[in-house]
C-alpha positions as CSV (number, residue, x, y, z in Angstrom):
1,X,-13.7,-1.8,-4.1
2,X,-11.4,1.1,-5.0
3,X,-7.9,1.8,-3.8
4,X,-6.0,4.7,-2.5
5,X,-2.2,5.1,-2.3
6,X,-1.0,7.8,0.1
7,X,2.4,8.9,-1.1
8,X,4.5,11.8,-0.1
9,X,4.4,14.3,2.8
10,X,7.1,15.9,4.8
11,X,7.7,12.8,6.9
12,X,8.9,10.9,3.9
13,X,12.0,13.0,3.3
14,X,15.1,10.8,3.7
15,X,18.1,12.9,2.9
16,X,19.0,16.0,0.8
17,X,18.3,14.4,-2.5
18,X,14.7,14.2,-1.5
19,X,14.5,18.0,-2.1
20,X,14.7,17.1,-5.8
21,X,12.8,13.8,-5.9
22,X,9.9,12.2,-4.1
23,X,10.9,9.1,-2.1
24,X,8.2,7.0,-3.8
25,X,9.7,7.8,-7.2
26,X,13.1,6.6,-6.0
27,X,14.0,3.0,-7.0
28,X,13.9,0.1,-4.6
29,X,16.4,-2.1,-6.5
30,X,15.0,-2.0,-10.1
31,X,11.7,-0.2,-10.0
32,X,10.1,2.9,-8.4
33,X,9.1,2.5,-4.8
34,X,5.4,3.2,-5.7
35,X,5.3,0.0,-7.8
36,X,5.3,-2.1,-4.6
37,X,2.1,-0.7,-3.0
38,X,0.5,-0.4,-6.5
39,X,1.2,-4.1,-7.1
40,X,-0.5,-4.9,-3.8
41,X,-3.7,-3.2,-4.9
42,X,-3.6,-4.9,-8.3
43,X,-3.2,-8.3,-6.6
44,X,-6.3,-7.5,-4.7
45,X,-8.1,-7.1,-8.0
46,X,-8.5,-3.3,-7.6
47,X,-8.5,-1.5,-10.9
48,X,-9.5,2.1,-9.9
49,X,-6.8,3.8,-7.9
50,X,-6.4,7.3,-6.4
51,X,-2.9,8.6,-5.8
52,X,-2.7,11.2,-3.1
53,X,0.5,13.3,-2.7
54,X,1.9,16.8,-2.2
55,X,1.5,19.6,-4.8
56,X,5.2,19.2,-5.7
57,X,5.3,15.5,-6.0
58,X,2.0,14.7,-7.6
59,X,3.0,15.7,-11.1
60,X,5.9,13.2,-11.0
61,X,3.5,10.4,-10.2
62,X,1.2,11.5,-13.0
63,X,4.1,11.5,-15.4
64,X,5.2,8.0,-14.3
65,X,1.9,6.3,-14.1
66,X,-0.3,8.2,-16.5
67,X,-3.9,7.2,-16.9
68,X,-3.3,3.5,-16.2
69,X,-4.9,2.6,-19.6
70,X,-1.8,0.6,-20.6
71,X,-2.3,-1.6,-17.6
72,X,-6.1,-2.0,-17.9
73,X,-6.6,0.2,-14.8
74,X,-7.6,3.8,-14.1
75,X,-5.6,6.3,-12.0
76,X,-6.9,9.5,-10.5
77,X,-4.8,12.0,-8.6
78,X,-5.4,14.3,-5.6
79,X,-3.3,16.8,-3.8
80,X,-2.8,16.7,0.0
81,X,-1.6,20.1,0.9
82,X,-0.7,19.2,4.5
83,X,0.2,15.8,6.0
84,X,-2.7,15.7,8.4
85,X,-2.8,12.0,9.1
86,X,-3.6,8.8,7.2
87,X,-7.3,8.8,7.8
88,X,-7.6,12.1,6.0
89,X,-7.0,10.2,2.7
90,X,-10.7,9.0,2.9
91,X,-12.0,12.6,3.2
92,X,-9.8,13.7,0.3
93,X,-10.9,10.6,-1.6
94,X,-14.6,10.9,-0.9
95,X,-15.7,11.8,-4.4
96,X,-13.4,9.2,-5.9
97,X,-14.8,6.4,-3.7
98,X,-18.4,7.6,-4.5
99,X,-20.1,5.4,-2.0
100,X,-17.9,2.3,-2.4
101,X,-15.5,0.6,0.0
102,X,-11.9,1.5,-0.1
103,X,-8.4,0.1,0.5
104,X,-5.7,2.4,1.7
105,X,-2.0,1.5,1.3
106,X,1.0,3.7,2.2
107,X,3.3,4.5,-0.6
108,X,6.4,3.2,1.1
109,X,5.2,-0.3,2.2
110,X,6.4,-3.5,0.6
111,X,4.7,-6.8,1.1
112,X,5.9,-10.2,-0.1
113,X,4.9,-13.8,0.8
114,X,3.1,-17.0,-0.1
115,X,-0.7,-16.8,-0.3
116,X,-0.7,-13.0,-0.1
117,X,-3.0,-12.8,-3.1
118,X,-5.6,-15.0,-1.4
119,X,-5.5,-12.8,1.7
120,X,-6.0,-9.7,-0.4
121,X,-8.9,-11.2,-2.2
122,X,-10.6,-12.1,1.1
123,X,-10.0,-8.6,2.5
124,X,-11.2,-6.8,-0.7
125,X,-14.5,-8.8,-0.7
126,X,-15.7,-7.6,2.7
127,X,-19.2,-6.2,2.6
128,X,-19.4,-4.9,6.1
129,X,-16.7,-3.7,8.5
130,X,-12.9,-3.5,8.1
131,X,-9.9,-5.7,7.8
132,X,-6.4,-4.9,9.0
133,X,-3.3,-7.0,9.3
134,X,-1.0,-8.0,12.0
135,X,2.8,-8.6,11.6
136,X,5.0,-9.8,14.5
137,X,7.9,-7.5,15.2
138,X,10.6,-7.5,17.8
139,X,9.8,-4.1,19.1
140,X,6.3,-2.8,18.2
141,X,6.5,0.5,20.2
142,X,7.1,2.5,17.0
143,X,3.9,1.2,15.4
144,X,0.2,0.9,15.8
145,X,-0.3,-2.3,17.8
146,X,-3.2,-4.8,17.6
147,X,-4.2,-7.2,20.4
148,X,-6.5,-10.1,19.5
149,X,-7.9,-13.2,21.2
150,X,-7.5,-16.9,20.2
151,X,-10.4,-16.5,17.8
152,X,-8.7,-13.7,16.0
153,X,-11.2,-11.1,17.4
154,X,-9.6,-7.7,17.9
155,X,-9.4,-6.8,21.6
156,X,-7.6,-3.5,21.5
157,X,-5.7,-1.0,19.3
158,X,-3.0,1.3,20.4
159,X,-0.8,3.9,18.6
160,X,2.9,3.7,19.5
161,X,2.3,2.4,23.0
162,X,5.1,2.5,25.6
163,X,4.0,-0.9,26.9
164,X,2.5,-2.9,23.9
165,X,-0.2,-5.5,24.7
166,X,1.1,-7.7,21.9
167,X,4.0,-7.8,19.5
168,X,1.8,-7.5,16.4
169,X,2.3,-4.2,14.5
170,X,-0.4,-3.0,12.1
171,X,1.2,-2.5,8.6
172,X,0.1,0.3,6.3
173,X,-2.6,-1.7,4.5
174,X,-6.3,-1.3,5.4
175,X,-9.6,-2.4,3.9
176,X,-12.9,-0.8,4.7
177,X,-16.6,-1.0,3.7
178,X,-18.5,1.9,2.3
179,X,-19.0,3.6,5.7
180,X,-15.4,4.6,5.9
181,X,-15.8,8.1,4.5
182,X,-18.5,9.0,7.0
183,X,-16.4,7.6,9.8
184,X,-13.3,9.5,8.7
185,X,-15.3,12.7,8.6
186,X,-16.3,12.2,12.3
187,X,-12.7,12.0,13.5
188,X,-11.2,14.7,15.7
189,X,-7.5,15.5,15.5
190,X,-5.2,13.7,17.9
191,X,-2.8,15.4,20.3
192,X,-0.3,15.7,17.5
193,X,-2.9,17.4,15.3
194,X,-3.5,14.5,12.9
195,X,-6.5,12.4,11.9
196,X,-5.2,9.0,13.1
197,X,-5.8,5.8,11.2
198,X,-5.9,4.0,14.6
199,X,-8.8,6.2,15.7
200,X,-10.6,5.2,12.5
201,X,-10.0,1.5,13.1
202,X,-11.3,2.0,16.7
203,X,-14.7,3.1,15.3
204,X,-15.0,-0.2,13.5
205,X,-13.8,-2.1,16.6
206,X,-16.5,-0.3,18.7
207,X,-19.2,-1.5,16.4
208,X,-17.7,-5.1,16.3
209,X,-16.9,-5.2,12.6
210,X,-13.1,-5.0,12.7
211,X,-11.2,-8.2,11.9
212,X,-7.5,-8.9,11.6
213,X,-5.4,-11.3,9.5
214,X,-1.9,-12.1,10.5
215,X,1.1,-12.6,8.3
216,X,3.1,-15.7,9.1
217,X,6.7,-16.2,9.9
218,X,7.6,-16.6,6.2
219,X,6.1,-13.3,5.2
220,X,8.0,-10.1,4.6
221,X,6.7,-6.6,5.3
222,X,9.1,-3.7,4.9
223,X,8.4,-0.1,5.7
224,X,11.0,1.9,3.7
225,X,10.7,5.0,5.9
226,X,14.4,5.5,6.5
227,X,17.8,5.0,4.8
228,X,18.5,1.6,6.4
229,X,15.1,0.1,5.6
230,X,15.4,1.4,2.0
231,X,18.7,-0.4,1.6
232,X,17.2,-3.6,3.3
233,X,14.3,-3.5,0.9
234,X,16.5,-3.1,-2.2
235,X,18.8,-6.0,-1.0
236,X,15.7,-8.2,-0.3
237,X,14.2,-7.6,-3.8
238,X,17.6,-8.2,-5.5
239,X,18.1,-11.5,-3.6
240,X,14.7,-12.9,-4.4
241,X,14.7,-11.9,-8.0
242,X,18.3,-13.0,-8.7
243,X,17.8,-16.3,-6.9
244,X,14.4,-17.3,-8.2
245,X,14.2,-15.5,-11.5
246,X,10.7,-14.1,-10.7
247,X,10.2,-10.4,-10.4
248,X,8.6,-8.8,-7.3
249,X,5.9,-6.2,-8.0
250,X,6.2,-6.2,-11.8
251,X,2.9,-4.3,-12.4
252,X,2.9,-5.2,-16.1
253,X,3.0,-8.9,-15.4
254,X,0.3,-8.6,-12.7
255,X,-2.0,-6.8,-15.2
256,X,-1.4,-9.5,-17.8
257,X,-2.0,-12.4,-15.4
258,X,-5.1,-10.7,-14.1
259,X,-6.4,-10.7,-17.7
260,X,-6.5,-6.9,-17.9
261,X,-4.1,-6.7,-20.9
262,X,-3.3,-9.1,-23.7
263,X,0.0,-10.9,-24.4
264,X,0.6,-8.4,-27.3
265,X,0.0,-5.5,-25.0
266,X,2.4,-7.0,-22.4
267,X,5.1,-7.5,-25.0
268,X,4.8,-4.0,-26.3
269,X,5.1,-2.6,-22.7
270,X,8.3,-4.6,-22.4
271,X,9.7,-3.3,-25.7
272,X,9.6,0.2,-24.3
273,X,12.2,-0.9,-21.8
274,X,13.9,-3.6,-23.9
275,X,17.4,-2.3,-23.1
276,X,16.8,-3.1,-19.4
277,X,16.6,-6.4,-17.6
278,X,13.2,-5.4,-16.4
279,X,11.9,-4.9,-20.0
280,X,13.6,-8.1,-21.2
281,X,11.9,-10.0,-18.3
282,X,8.5,-8.7,-19.4
283,X,9.0,-9.7,-23.1
284,X,10.2,-13.2,-22.1
285,X,6.9,-13.8,-20.3
286,X,5.1,-14.3,-23.6
287,X,8.0,-15.9,-25.6
């Protein structure tokens, strides 16, 4: 399975500074925001990743991430000229996927919790159908909402409903089989002129192959789509790292623990940043 990070677009602009810098390049505490969705794909065992962004922002991602060779992975890059909806990522990424299944993650989503890697491994191993996630929120009206029965079978999907049928929001993380590109190409624009990810999920629901996994009460999902949530995410990462001593979404560490790079390679990556606490943490992993 291959991965796609959808980063950028006019809806991600937070404040005047964003005229000069993409939101996903901005730091969430001690690392660029895009490290968080990237680490999720890496934890799922995905090593081929397409980054989709705007013509202005994409060069910044290329400069930051490069080819991926240093991490034992491979990056490709694709321009999205207009923010025409999440499902369009699979049309833009058709050549990249090349007949394989794909995982889509939004560039401003942060996930953290116990057993997350195991959930990702299950989702990325699907051979038929799709897997989405459910996260309980106090007010789900601003999200896509999933309703499911006691057997975890999906009953319905709604996009930003006025009267939600459940309190489970659908986070920006989706796994699909190799029919996803064809299904995405069949979609029609919604009333707001976008190719909706909810409509794509409904196609899998209609054929009975859509399943949902729920995040428990101890799990954290943060969508850093506004200034308040960006601050919350930075404070959350700082609290966990300073309290426990383990780093969240350290992509160099994940690559090393996955066996994609050697201890020597990991240490050398840390040395590039040895004047920072982040670099010192990386070097200490192999000392």
